[in-house]
Residue, then its C-alpha position, 0 to 999 in steps of 0.5 A: p489032278l496032279i497040278a491041283l495036288l501040287l498047288s494045294s501042297l504048296i499052299s498048305i505049307p504057309i497055312m501050317f506056319v500061320t496056324r501055328a502063329f494063331k494057335k493061342i488066339t482061338a477065334l482068330y485061329v478058326i476064322t483064319v483056317f476057314v478063310l484059307f480053306v475056302g481059298v484053297l478049295f476055290g483055287i482047286y475048283s478054278l484050276l479044275q474048271s480050266l483043265p477040261d477044255p484041252l482034255r475035251l479037245k484031245a478026246l474029240y481029236n482022238a475020236v475023229 
């Protein structure tokens, strides 16, 4: 979870600059924010999907 939090905070910095640039154009602004939001969610989801494998192996190792 800490890695996902760090990645999302690193990704949100460029998003802030892009949204400031597109504030005058509302339709493009909404589309851009939606696409970036979906991209961030997909990145966090794929990261969290890859994380449990070593955690499961560690839990099995501790159980045995």
